DRENKOL-9023 format. One line per field, with one value per residue (C-alpha): x, y, z; residue number from 0; residue in three letters. Coordinates in Angstrom, 3 decimals. Example, Ala and Ser with C-alpha at 12.3 -4.5 7.8 and 13.67 -1.06 7.14 Angstrom:
<recs>
c1	[12.300 | 13.670] $
c2	[-4.500 | -1.060] $
c3	[7.800 | 7.140] $
seq	[0 | 1] $
type	[ALA | SER] $
</recs>
This chain:
<recs>
c1	[-0.926 | 0.920 | 0.718 | -3.245 | -3.694 | -1.918 | -4.049 | -7.417 | -6.274 | -5.504 | -8.881 | -10.737 | -8.825 | -9.992 | -13.424 | -13.830 | -12.190 | -14.669 | -17.636 | -16.430 | -16.020 | -19.510 | -20.799 | -18.970 | -20.505 | -23.909 | -23.381 | -22.096 | -24.397 | -24.073 | -22.780 | -22.188 | -18.661 | -16.362 | -14.760 | -17.839 | -19.706 | -21.916 | -25.567 | -27.646 | -31.258 | -33.319 | -33.282 | -29.796 | -27.615 | -24.800 | -27.309 | -27.378 | -25.519 | -22.723 | -21.923 | -21.861 | -19.715 | -17.243 | -16.846 | -16.049 | -13.790 | -11.973 | -11.670 | -10.469 | -7.861 | -6.327 | -6.143 | -4.719 | -2.096 | -1.198 | -1.922 | -4.682 | -8.269 | -9.487 | -10.601 | -8.989 | -10.877 | -12.732 | -13.898 | -12.110 | -13.499 | -12.586 | -9.031 | -8.823 | -10.362 | -7.972 | -4.895 | -5.749 | -6.599 | -3.054 | -1.500 | -3.205 | -2.324 | 1.380 | 1.203 | -0.481 | 1.648 | 4.839 | 3.430 | 2.487 | 5.867 | 7.710 | 5.822 | 6.169 | 9.870 | 10.338 | 8.129 | 10.474 | 13.582 | 12.195 | 11.872 | 15.457 | 17.002 | 17.823 | 18.951 | 21.118 | 22.585 | 23.103 | 24.757 | 27.206 | 28.298 | 28.644 | 30.864 | 33.067 | 33.761 | 34.507 | 36.833 | 38.491 | 39.201 | 40.553 | 42.887 | 44.319 | 44.457 | 42.009 | 41.782 | 39.114 | 37.526 | 36.950 | 35.783 | 33.115 | 32.141 | 31.806 | 29.525 | 27.141 | 27.060 | 25.991 | 23.634 | 22.136 | 21.935 | 20.255 | 17.734 | 16.833 | 16.858 | 16.387 | 19.193 | 17.366 | 19.779 | 17.634 | 19.845 | 19.680 | 15.835 | 15.488 | 17.694 | 15.413 | 12.400 | 11.868 | 13.095 | 9.601 | 8.606 | 11.986 | 11.158 | 7.906 | 8.813 | 11.893 | 9.681 | 7.028 | 9.907 | 12.340 | 11.032 | 9.680 | 12.755 | 14.934 | 12.707 | 13.653 | 17.177 | 17.343 | 19.329 | 16.769 | 13.643 | 13.215 | 14.417 | 12.393 | 10.317 | 12.003 | 15.441 | 14.296 | 12.941 | 16.180 | 17.996 | 15.997 | 17.147 | 20.731 | 20.432 | 22.375 | 21.594 | 24.598 | 24.567 | 26.854 | 27.870 | 28.028 | 31.079 | 31.706 | 32.879 | 30.880 | 33.071 | 36.204 | 37.286 | 39.722 | 38.446 | 37.328 | 33.767 | 32.518 | 28.936 | 25.937 | 24.187 | 20.426 | 19.632 | 16.790 | 17.173 | 19.095 | 21.064 | 24.520 | 26.348 | 28.569 | 31.673 | 34.117 | 37.558 | 37.671 | 40.353 | 41.487 | 41.886 | 38.593 | 36.137 | 32.873 | 29.240 | 27.625 | 24.417 | 22.640 | 20.912 | 17.855 | 15.996 | 14.973 | 17.860 | 20.833 | 24.292 | 27.448 | 25.453 | 27.927 | 30.408 | 28.066 | 27.638 | 30.989 | 31.849 | 35.680 | 37.658 | 34.726 | 35.032 | 36.747 | 34.528 | 34.312 | 33.299 | 33.440 | 29.920 | 30.004 | 27.184 | 25.506 | 24.051 | 23.365 | 22.629 | 20.872 | 21.774 | 21.248 | 24.105 | 23.930 | 27.610 | 28.889 | 29.133 | 25.645 | 24.509 | 26.474 | 25.084 | 21.574 | 22.350 | 23.323 | 19.851 | 18.859 | 21.276 | 18.968 | 18.818 | 22.815 | 22.771 | 20.109 | 22.257 | 25.630 | 24.084 | 22.677 | 26.003 | 27.651 | 24.940 | 25.183 | 28.979 | 29.010 | 30.996 | 29.449 | 31.357 | 34.456 | 36.588 | 35.753 | 36.711 | 40.021 | 40.715 | 40.037 | 41.512 | 44.770 | 44.803 | 44.369 | 47.093 | 49.452 | 49.311 | 51.332 | 54.795 | 57.941 | 59.558 | 60.427 | 57.512 | 55.191 | 56.735 | 54.254 | 51.486 | 52.488 | 50.715 | 47.508 | 47.730 | 48.306 | 45.355 | 42.964 | 44.282 | 43.322 | 39.667 | 38.923 | 40.198 | 37.775 | 34.741 | 35.515 | 34.755 | 31.583 | 29.031 | 25.304 | 25.927 | 27.593 | 26.572 | 25.689 | 28.708 | 31.014 | 29.429 | 29.922 | 33.496 | 34.232 | 32.718 | 34.880 | 37.902 | 36.850 | 36.648 | 39.903 | 41.631 | 40.333 | 41.413 | 44.763 | 44.914 | 43.588 | 46.478 | 49.214 | 48.116 | 48.651 | 51.859 | 52.941 | 51.617 | 53.755 | 56.748 | 56.615 | 56.205 | 59.093 | 61.099 | 60.058 | 61.118 | 64.384 | 65.114 | 64.289 | 66.604 | 69.467 | 69.458 | 71.602 | 70.282] $
c2	[14.316 | 14.812 | 11.058 | 11.286 | 13.996 | 12.293 | 9.022 | 11.454 | 13.059 | 9.579 | 8.100 | 11.268 | 10.894 | 7.275 | 8.183 | 10.803 | 8.508 | 5.758 | 8.120 | 9.104 | 5.506 | 5.091 | 8.093 | 7.080 | 3.488 | 4.896 | 7.301 | 4.215 | 2.158 | -0.612 | -3.825 | -2.983 | -4.466 | -5.784 | -2.561 | -0.329 | -1.281 | -4.550 | -4.388 | -6.215 | -6.800 | -5.254 | -7.212 | -8.661 | -8.589 | -7.045 | -4.154 | -2.635 | 0.836 | -0.406 | -3.134 | -0.679 | 1.576 | -1.012 | -2.225 | 1.216 | 2.034 | -1.301 | -0.119 | 3.509 | 1.731 | -0.602 | 2.217 | 5.009 | 2.443 | 1.799 | -1.872 | -1.747 | -2.690 | -6.201 | -5.643 | -3.421 | -0.462 | -0.665 | 2.588 | 5.797 | 7.452 | 4.510 | 4.789 | 8.594 | 8.008 | 5.232 | 7.230 | 10.286 | 8.021 | 6.480 | 9.934 | 11.059 | 8.091 | 8.590 | 12.123 | 11.590 | 8.433 | 10.641 | 13.373 | 10.593 | 9.006 | 12.317 | 13.527 | 10.317 | 10.376 | 14.100 | 13.066 | 10.149 | 12.151 | 14.988 | 12.368 | 11.299 | 14.832 | 15.389 | 11.656 | 11.933 | 15.019 | 13.768 | 10.602 | 12.643 | 14.672 | 11.727 | 10.065 | 12.974 | 13.366 | 9.475 | 9.969 | 12.727 | 10.890 | 7.805 | 10.080 | 11.848 | 8.314 | 9.440 | 6.374 | 3.877 | 4.681 | 8.362 | 7.647 | 5.289 | 7.987 | 10.545 | 8.117 | 7.600 | 11.291 | 11.657 | 8.841 | 10.341 | 13.980 | 12.511 | 10.653 | 13.967 | 16.500 | 14.540 | 16.713 | 20.216 | 23.097 | 24.927 | 27.999 | 28.041 | 27.424 | 30.445 | 32.688 | 32.067 | 33.840 | 37.593 | 38.781 | 39.204 | 35.476 | 34.314 | 36.055 | 34.676 | 31.052 | 31.467 | 32.905 | 30.073 | 27.418 | 28.884 | 31.841 | 29.500 | 27.682 | 30.680 | 32.324 | 29.472 | 30.504 | 32.347 | 35.262 | 35.913 | 35.741 | 39.180 | 40.582 | 42.581 | 40.573 | 42.452 | 41.344 | 37.763 | 38.135 | 39.246 | 36.491 | 33.855 | 34.601 | 34.236 | 30.748 | 28.126 | 24.334 | 21.777 | 17.947 | 16.305 | 12.602 | 10.446 | 10.910 | 14.575 | 17.194 | 20.594 | 22.552 | 21.710 | 23.049 | 26.140 | 27.073 | 30.696 | 30.549 | 32.361 | 30.928 | 29.383 | 26.211 | 25.401 | 21.443 | 20.904 | 17.148 | 14.561 | 14.427 | 15.904 | 15.484 | 18.142 | 16.593 | 18.153 | 17.045 | 17.194 | 17.831 | 14.057 | 14.075 | 12.276 | 12.717 | 13.171 | 13.676 | 16.524 | 16.993 | 15.333 | 18.097 | 17.200 | 18.823 | 22.567 | 23.166 | 25.369 | 25.958 | 28.172 | 31.393 | 32.815 | 33.083 | 35.767 | 37.925 | 39.595 | 39.557 | 40.228 | 37.282 | 34.703 | 33.798 | 30.177 | 27.099 | 25.542 | 22.186 | 19.708 | 19.004 | 15.995 | 14.469 | 11.044 | 10.339 | 12.294 | 15.566 | 18.417 | 21.863 | 25.815 | 27.674 | 31.539 | 33.219 | 36.056 | 38.480 | 37.820 | 38.684 | 41.749 | 43.031 | 42.352 | 44.378 | 47.458 | 48.518 | 47.570 | 49.441 | 48.634 | 45.014 | 45.161 | 46.688 | 44.160 | 41.264 | 42.394 | 43.049 | 39.348 | 38.154 | 39.939 | 38.688 | 35.126 | 35.249 | 36.792 | 39.786 | 42.382 | 41.106 | 39.558 | 42.598 | 43.027 | 39.387 | 39.604 | 42.765 | 40.864 | 37.663 | 39.632 | 41.524 | 38.414 | 36.820 | 39.753 | 40.163 | 37.422 | 37.688 | 37.391 | 34.801 | 31.139 | 30.001 | 31.307 | 29.530 | 26.428 | 28.772 | 29.367 | 26.153 | 27.268 | 30.913 | 29.123 | 27.114 | 29.906 | 31.954 | 28.876 | 28.723 | 32.685 | 31.673 | 28.708 | 30.936 | 33.159 | 30.642 | 29.407 | 28.316 | 27.146 | 24.232 | 22.451 | 24.606 | 21.767 | 19.644 | 22.635 | 24.024 | 20.750 | 20.317 | 23.987 | 23.469 | 20.476 | 22.418 | 25.299 | 22.974 | 21.351 | 24.745 | 25.911 | 22.954 | 23.073 | 26.819 | 25.822 | 23.132 | 25.592 | 28.146 | 25.618 | 24.461 | 28.205 | 28.746 | 25.439 | 26.943 | 30.209 | 28.610 | 26.333 | 29.175 | 30.951 | 27.732 | 27.764 | 31.507 | 31.131 | 27.976 | 29.843 | 33.059 | 32.937 | 33.590] $
c3	[-8.941 | -12.001 | -13.015 | -12.048 | -14.298 | -17.067 | -16.740 | -16.658 | -19.870 | -21.658 | -20.572 | -21.979 | -25.206 | -25.528 | -24.616 | -27.492 | -30.091 | -28.984 | -29.521 | -32.918 | -34.042 | -32.987 | -34.870 | -38.112 | -37.593 | -37.636 | -40.369 | -42.513 | -41.264 | -38.382 | -39.892 | -43.424 | -42.990 | -40.467 | -39.587 | -38.341 | -35.193 | -35.838 | -36.030 | -33.110 | -32.768 | -30.191 | -27.016 | -27.844 | -24.863 | -26.951 | -27.701 | -24.393 | -23.669 | -21.435 | -23.844 | -26.735 | -24.749 | -23.784 | -27.538 | -28.732 | -25.721 | -26.481 | -30.512 | -29.468 | -26.916 | -29.650 | -32.225 | -30.056 | -28.745 | -32.378 | -31.807 | -34.330 | -34.325 | -34.859 | -38.506 | -41.375 | -42.718 | -46.322 | -47.304 | -47.863 | -44.659 | -42.595 | -43.853 | -42.910 | -39.442 | -38.608 | -39.854 | -37.921 | -34.803 | -35.187 | -35.430 | -32.518 | -30.556 | -31.385 | -30.012 | -26.907 | -25.970 | -26.843 | -24.600 | -21.880 | -22.018 | -21.991 | -18.899 | -16.929 | -17.572 | -16.338 | -13.257 | -12.538 | -13.110 | -10.693 | -8.171 | -8.208 | -8.886 | -5.257 | -4.716 | -7.834 | -6.551 | -3.072 | -4.661 | -6.690 | -3.836 | -1.588 | -4.379 | -4.665 | -1.033 | -1.102 | -4.029 | -2.206 | 0.983 | -0.775 | -2.739 | 0.318 | 2.225 | 5.206 | 7.675 | 7.148 | 10.482 | 9.540 | 6.062 | 7.679 | 10.054 | 7.193 | 5.098 | 8.092 | 8.488 | 4.673 | 5.071 | 8.397 | 6.499 | 3.704 | 5.875 | 7.943 | 4.842 | 1.835 | 0.209 | 1.092 | 1.725 | 4.396 | 3.941 | 0.224 | 0.283 | 2.670 | 0.670 | -2.205 | -0.250 | 0.615 | 3.752 | 5.075 | 4.283 | 5.720 | 8.959 | 9.403 | 8.585 | 10.947 | 13.720 | 13.399 | 13.730 | 16.103 | 18.194 | 20.870 | 21.177 | 21.326 | 24.118 | 26.435 | 26.535 | 29.744 | 28.732 | 25.783 | 28.104 | 28.683 | 25.256 | 22.754 | 20.429 | 17.366 | 18.638 | 18.720 | 15.176 | 13.929 | 15.899 | 14.444 | 10.876 | 12.127 | 13.337 | 11.610 | 11.705 | 12.469 | 12.510 | 14.897 | 14.857 | 17.780 | 20.204 | 18.239 | 20.715 | 20.296 | 22.613 | 24.469 | 27.697 | 27.296 | 23.910 | 23.124 | 23.078 | 19.649 | 19.474 | 21.613 | 20.725 | 20.719 | 20.848 | 18.233 | 18.044 | 20.022 | 23.087 | 24.395 | 27.531 | 29.456 | 30.900 | 33.322 | 34.864 | 38.543 | 40.960 | 40.900 | 36.974 | 36.627 | 33.688 | 34.845 | 33.201 | 35.063 | 32.765 | 29.858 | 27.566 | 25.372 | 22.765 | 23.479 | 26.003 | 25.149 | 26.118 | 25.760 | 25.880 | 28.542 | 25.524 | 23.900 | 26.923 | 26.257 | 30.038 | 30.208 | 31.261 | 30.680 | 26.978 | 27.381 | 27.596 | 31.129 | 30.056 | 27.102 | 25.431 | 23.561 | 21.292 | 22.519 | 19.296 | 16.146 | 17.267 | 15.295 | 16.750 | 15.929 | 16.500 | 16.974 | 16.529 | 18.693 | 15.604 | 14.790 | 17.948 | 17.897 | 14.857 | 15.831 | 19.154 | 17.188 | 16.791 | 20.358 | 22.548 | 25.854 | 24.994 | 24.874 | 28.289 | 29.585 | 28.222 | 29.930 | 32.977 | 32.919 | 32.089 | 35.129 | 37.447 | 36.396 | 36.770 | 39.995 | 38.504 | 40.711 | 43.720 | 42.448 | 42.617 | 46.459 | 46.990 | 45.233 | 47.420 | 50.761 | 49.693 | 48.816 | 52.032 | 54.218 | 52.324 | 52.492 | 56.432 | 57.354 | 58.847 | 56.708 | 58.598 | 58.269 | 60.328 | 57.700 | 54.976 | 55.130 | 54.365 | 50.584 | 49.505 | 51.124 | 49.442 | 46.038 | 46.724 | 47.841 | 44.605 | 42.468 | 44.265 | 43.366 | 39.903 | 39.820 | 41.186 | 38.206 | 35.676 | 37.470 | 34.914 | 35.239 | 33.204 | 36.032 | 38.813 | 41.255 | 40.879 | 40.981 | 44.147 | 45.881 | 44.774 | 45.946 | 49.280 | 49.829 | 48.720 | 51.057 | 54.244 | 53.121 | 53.278 | 56.533 | 57.995 | 56.573 | 57.764 | 61.470 | 61.230 | 60.258 | 62.903 | 65.693 | 64.516 | 64.380 | 68.038 | 69.048 | 67.352 | 68.933 | 72.420 | 71.642 | 70.758 | 74.027 | 76.059 | 74.239 | 74.701 | 78.470 | 78.989 | 77.273 | 78.822 | 82.086 | 85.316] $
seq	[0 | 1 | 2 | 3 | 4 | 5 | 6 | 7 | 8 | 9 | 10 | 11 | 12 | 13 | 14 | 15 | 16 | 17 | 18 | 19 | 20 | 21 | 22 | 23 | 24 | 25 | 26 | 27 | 28 | 29 | 30 | 31 | 32 | 33 | 34 | 35 | 36 | 37 | 38 | 39 | 40 | 41 | 42 | 43 | 44 | 45 | 46 | 47 | 48 | 49 | 50 | 51 | 52 | 53 | 54 | 55 | 56 | 57 | 58 | 59 | 60 | 61 | 62 | 63 | 64 | 65 | 66 | 67 | 68 | 69 | 70 | 71 | 72 | 73 | 74 | 75 | 76 | 77 | 78 | 79 | 80 | 81 | 82 | 83 | 84 | 85 | 86 | 87 | 88 | 89 | 90 | 91 | 92 | 93 | 94 | 95 | 96 | 97 | 98 | 99 | 100 | 101 | 102 | 103 | 104 | 105 | 106 | 107 | 108 | 109 | 110 | 111 | 112 | 113 | 114 | 115 | 116 | 117 | 118 | 119 | 120 | 121 | 122 | 123 | 124 | 125 | 126 | 127 | 128 | 129 | 130 | 131 | 132 | 133 | 134 | 135 | 136 | 137 | 138 | 139 | 140 | 141 | 142 | 143 | 144 | 145 | 146 | 147 | 148 | 149 | 150 | 151 | 152 | 153 | 154 | 155 | 156 | 157 | 158 | 159 | 160 | 161 | 162 | 163 | 164 | 165 | 166 | 167 | 168 | 169 | 170 | 171 | 172 | 173 | 174 | 175 | 176 | 177 | 178 | 179 | 180 | 181 | 182 | 183 | 184 | 185 | 186 | 187 | 188 | 189 | 190 | 191 | 192 | 193 | 194 | 195 | 196 | 197 | 198 | 199 | 200 | 201 | 202 | 203 | 204 | 205 | 206 | 207 | 208 | 209 | 210 | 211 | 212 | 213 | 214 | 215 | 216 | 217 | 218 | 219 | 220 | 221 | 222 | 223 | 224 | 225 | 226 | 227 | 228 | 229 | 230 | 231 | 232 | 233 | 234 | 235 | 236 | 237 | 238 | 239 | 240 | 241 | 242 | 243 | 244 | 245 | 246 | 247 | 248 | 249 | 250 | 251 | 252 | 253 | 254 | 255 | 256 | 257 | 258 | 259 | 260 | 261 | 262 | 263 | 264 | 265 | 266 | 267 | 268 | 269 | 270 | 271 | 272 | 273 | 274 | 275 | 276 | 277 | 278 | 279 | 280 | 281 | 282 | 283 | 284 | 285 | 286 | 287 | 288 | 289 | 290 | 291 | 292 | 293 | 294 | 295 | 296 | 297 | 298 | 299 | 300 | 301 | 302 | 303 | 304 | 305 | 306 | 307 | 308 | 309 | 310 | 311 | 312 | 313 | 314 | 315 | 316 | 317 | 318 | 319 | 320 | 321 | 322 | 323 | 324 | 325 | 326 | 327 | 328 | 329 | 330 | 331 | 332 | 333 | 334 | 335 | 336 | 337 | 338 | 339 | 340 | 341 | 342 | 343 | 344 | 345 | 346 | 347 | 348 | 349 | 350 | 351 | 352 | 353 | 354 | 355 | 356 | 357 | 358 | 359 | 360 | 361 | 362 | 363 | 364 | 365 | 366 | 367 | 368 | 369 | 370 | 371 | 372 | 373 | 374 | 375 | 376 | 377 | 378 | 379 | 380 | 381 | 382 | 383 | 384 | 385 | 386 | 387 | 388 | 389 | 390 | 391 | 392 | 393 | 394 | 395 | 396 | 397 | 398] $
type	[MET | ARG | ALA | PHE | CYS | LEU | ILE | VAL | TYR | LEU | LEU | LEU | SER | ILE | HIS | TRP | VAL | GLY | CYS | LEU | TYR | TYR | CYS | ILE | SER | GLU | TYR | GLU | GLY | PHE | GLY | ILE | ASN | THR | TRP | VAL | PHE | PRO | LYS | PHE | GLU | ASP | GLY | ASP | TYR | ASN | ASN | ARG | PHE | TYR | ARG | LYS | TYR | ILE | ARG | CYS | PHE | TYR | TRP | ALA | PHE | LEU | THR | LEU | THR | THR | ILE | GLY | GLY | PRO | GLU | HIS | PRO | GLU | THR | THR | LEU | GLU | TYR | ILE | VAL | THR | CYS | ILE | THR | PHE | LEU | LEU | GLY | ILE | PHE | ILE | PHE | ALA | ALA | VAL | VAL | GLY | ASN | VAL | GLY | ASP | ALA | ILE | THR | SER | MET | ASN | GLU | SER | LYS | THR | THR | TYR | GLN | LYS | ARG | ALA | ASP | ALA | ILE | LYS | LEU | TYR | MET | GLN | HIS | HIS | GLY | VAL | PRO | ASP | ILE | LEU | GLN | LYS | LYS | VAL | LYS | LYS | TRP | LEU | GLU | TYR | SER | TRP | MET | ARG | THR | GLN | GLY | ALA | ASP | GLU | GLN | SER | LEU | MET | ASP | ALA | LEU | PRO | GLU | ARG | LEU | ARG | ALA | ARG | ILE | ALA | ILE | GLN | ILE | HIS | VAL | LYS | THR | LEU | LYS | LYS | VAL | LYS | ILE | PHE | GLU | ASN | CYS | GLU | HIS | GLY | LEU | LEU | CYS | GLU | LEU | VAL | LEU | LYS | LEU | ARG | PRO | GLN | ILE | PHE | SER | PRO | GLY | ASP | TYR | ILE | CYS | ARG | ILE | GLY | GLU | ILE | GLY | LYS | GLU | MET | PHE | ILE | LEU | SER | HIS | GLY | LYS | VAL | GLU | CYS | ILE | ILE | THR | THR | ASN | THR | GLY | GLU | ARG | LYS | VAL | VAL | ALA | VAL | LEU | VAL | ALA | GLY | GLN | SER | PHE | GLY | GLU | ILE | ALA | LEU | LEU | GLY | VAL | GLU | GLY | CYS | SER | ARG | ARG | THR | ALA | ASP | VAL | ARG | ALA | ILE | GLY | TYR | SER | GLU | LEU | LEU | SER | LEU | SER | LYS | LYS | ALA | LEU | THR | GLN | ALA | LEU | GLU | ASP | TYR | PRO | GLU | ALA | ARG | LYS | GLN | LEU | GLU | ALA | GLU | GLY | ARG | ASN | ARG | LEU | GLY | LYS | GLY | GLY | SER | SER | LYS | GLN | LYS | GLU | SER | THR | ALA | SER | THR | ILE | GLY | ASP | GLY | ASP | GLU | ASN | ASP | ALA | ASP | LYS | PRO | GLN | VAL | GLY | VAL | GLU | VAL | SER | ILE | SER | ARG | LEU | VAL | LYS | ASP | LEU | LYS | SER | PHE | ASP | SER | ILE | LYS | HIS | LYS | GLU | LYS | LEU | GLN | SER | LEU | THR | LYS | GLU | LYS | ASP | LEU | LEU | GLU | LYS | GLN | LEU | GLU | ASP | LYS | THR | LYS | GLU | LEU | LYS | LEU | ALA | ASN | CYS | ARG | ILE | GLU | GLN | ILE | THR | ARG | ASN | VAL | THR | PRO | SER] $
</recs>
């Protein structure tokens, strides 16, 4: 648009100078010398309007570009007009060249800034001897980041706007995605508006681990572009993919609910390709909930319901009483392994997570069946041992 305006101004300048040249030629007389516009007879092809206009336009173009007209001026007025036209041409083309240069510089400014930052990162990695594989990964990440954002820092751009405008833009972009997260389905609209302002974009390279099993969860993630896979380790030590998440899905929200004993990650989450995610930290959620106490209670209740916290204490008591009811003799010692397995089963139930619920349920069902079978076998062995003891006692006792 800027270049188009410059071209229009230049054409208008040439037009008006051409009109001035024709007026001066008419004032002095057509054809009195070689400088002025020549005189043509009526009916001549060159005496048509468009031919006259093109000839004047051509003269003005040559003069304004300081190339000069086809003939030198002869009268004083012609010299004055020619000099003024030369000066005007210098200023016009100086302005055109300056504006074109500014436009080109503005077009490449973001690219130049990105290139400087990328070069600085490369020099830093080379200076500290970073392995070539990691350097290539960083370079590819920078290239992908430039391709997706063109060097624009979303956070700094949003910070330059008033808070109300930031909120309206963020709501238009993210609020529908945030409503898809189950724990926020029934939350107040005002709380969602505050949360969308606290979302932070992140980009992960292929193979990057977003979450690791056992880590303390301090944020949740919403996938906005790309794919990620959820991986668990089975009882046999096998690494297994239990779910593949696509754009619009979320994970890690259990870490935000503040349920005691359930702040650790229960699965590895790894990026399949370049993935863009929005993260919401636990600290940001806590700050937003200060003004929404009812929403806080609702989220805590949702967390307890999803993790089965309501019945976990009773389950612990019944399990402990069952284990503690055995006789303290040598025949009961084989049950120790079963008790440990049951304790581990209860612990696994505590860390139950919706991301891998199907696979976890199947695994726990198989383990329960195995434990019941072991318990039945041990009970039979105990009965046989008691019968054997009674037989030996009768045989040893004298008649």
